[in-house]
N, C-alpha and C positions, 0 to 999 in steps of 0.2 A: 360542922362543918363538913364536907365531902372530899374524899382526898383527891387531889386530882392527877387524872388517867394521863400519863406519862405516854405518848406514842414513840416507839421506837422509829429512829431514823432508818430504815433499809430503804436501799436505793433501787427501784424496780429497772432493772435492765431495758433499754430499748427493745421495739421488737424487731428492728433489723439485725442486732446481735443476737436476740435469740433465735431468729432463723438462720444464719450464718453458723453458729453452734449445732442447731440443728442437723442444718446440711453435712458438717464435717463429721457429725457422728452416723448418718446415714453413710456417707463416704466412706468411711471407717468399717462399718457393717458390711459393706458392698464389696470391700478391698480384700477383708479377710474371707468371705465368701469364695472370691474371684482365686484368691491365691490357694485356700484350700482344695478348689474342684481345679486349677491347675498340676496341683502337687498328686492329686488321684488321679489325672489322667495321664500323668507323666508315669507313674507308678505302674499302670495299666498299661501302656505303651510299652516300656520295659519289658514287663513281663512277658507279654504278646511277643516282643521282639528276641527275647530270650527262647522261649517256645518252638517260633517258628525257626530260629536258626539252629538249635538242638534237634529237633525232630523231621523237620521238612527240608531247611537248605543250611545245611551245617557250610560254615566259612571256615576254611583252612589257610594257613601259610606251608609254603613248601620249604622244607630243609633240605640239604643236600644236592647231589648233582646226579643220581640216579634217572632224572628224566628230563636231562640237558639232551638239545637245547629247547625243545618245546615247552618245558617249566624250569623254570630256574630259581636259585634259591632267593627267597624272601617274595615269591610271589605269592600273591592275596587269591584264592580262586573259592568259588562257591560250589557246592555242592548238591546233587540232589537225588533224595532218596527214590529209590525206582525198584519195580519187582521183577524187571527182566533188564538183563545185562548181556552182550552182545561181543563177536571178536571186535576190537579196536577201540573199546570204551576204555576211558584211564577211570580208575576207581580208586577210592581211598579204602583203607580197611585197619583193624585191629590187629598188631602184632606184639606179642611178649609186652605188653602196655603203652606200645608207642601206635602211630599213627604211619602207617607207609602209602606210599600213591606209586602206582603200576599201571599197565597197559594190558588189558585179557588178550590173550593169544588164541587160550582155547577153551571151549565151553564142555561141562559135562558130556563123558562120552568121547569127547574128540581123541584122536590121537595125534601126537606132536613129537617132532623130529627137529633139533637143531643140529645142522652139520658142521663140521671143523671150520668151515668157512663162515659163519655165521648165518647161514641161508634157512630160514623158517618152515616148514612143511607140517599144514594141518588137515589130517585125511588125506595125505599122499597129495595135496596140491601146496607149491610154492606160494607163500603168503607176500602180497605186494605191503609193503613197508614204505611208502613216502617220507613219513615222517623220520626216519633213520637219515641220520648223515654219516654213520659208517656202521658193519655189522662186524659182529664179535662171537665166539663159540663162549668167551664168557667163564664164570665160575659156575663150571657143573660137574655135578656126581650122581646124576642120576642118572639111568640107562635109558637109550630109545631103542624103539618108538616107545614112547610114555603116553599109557591111556589117561585122560583126566578121570578122578573120579565123580561119582553122582554127586548134586549140590556143591559142586566145587568147581573153580577155574584156576587154568593155568595162565601166570602172569608175567611180564616180562617188564624190565624199564628200558626207556628209550636210547639210554648210553649201555649200550649192551657189554663195554669192556668191564665199566666199574660195577654195573647193578649185581646187587644180592636179589634173586628173586626165584622162582618157582623152579629153576634149572639146578638149586640148589638144594639139597635136602632139609637143610638148616630153617629154609621157609616154607618150600613146598608150594602145594594148591592152596589157595585162600577159599574157604569155605564160605557159603554166602549166607551166613547169619553174622560171620565177621566184618561184612563190608559196610561202611558207613554210607557213601553213597557216589554216584557219578559224577567227576567234575567235570561242569557244564561251562563255566565262565569266570574269566579273569578278571579282576578288579582293580589289581594293582601290579605293578607300576602303570601309571596311568598312560604313559607312552605305549604300553603293550595292552591295553584294554582290550578284550574282544573274548568271543568264545574259544574254548578251548579243545583242540583238536588233535 
């Protein structure tokens, strides 16, 4: 007598269950790919943003009152790297491991004089300064007329009475290599958003 073959009772799932499970696996696979792709994209965008913000368009927050009323404490501004600077430009520059913001008054080779009443003459011409609310001789310990050295800029704050700037030998003129950029646009606060002048 032959032994009887006993078939194991394994139920084969219906086709629609198999199809559903296959679709879930495909969805999971697509979701993982999409998630991975999104993360890579965000990392690349963040890296590019950091490079642009550092190298081309540094974003700065204003501290102090030396540029009042034009720039106020906690304003956030965008600066632009530039190979050329001119009188009237507001620049950010490095000074003693800090970033200062001042306005260019004299370019290389210019002769600058600040009178006791706070009038500023550049190359014997009175400087028109509509951005000032009041003039002041300020904290000055240099001799006038002052000739701006090569590759340097004579800078003053807009709040002349309290600003420590090129009138003081502590700060002196700003060398071109120390300049971070020219301030062009205020992005914060919202009610004061706009170009910096």
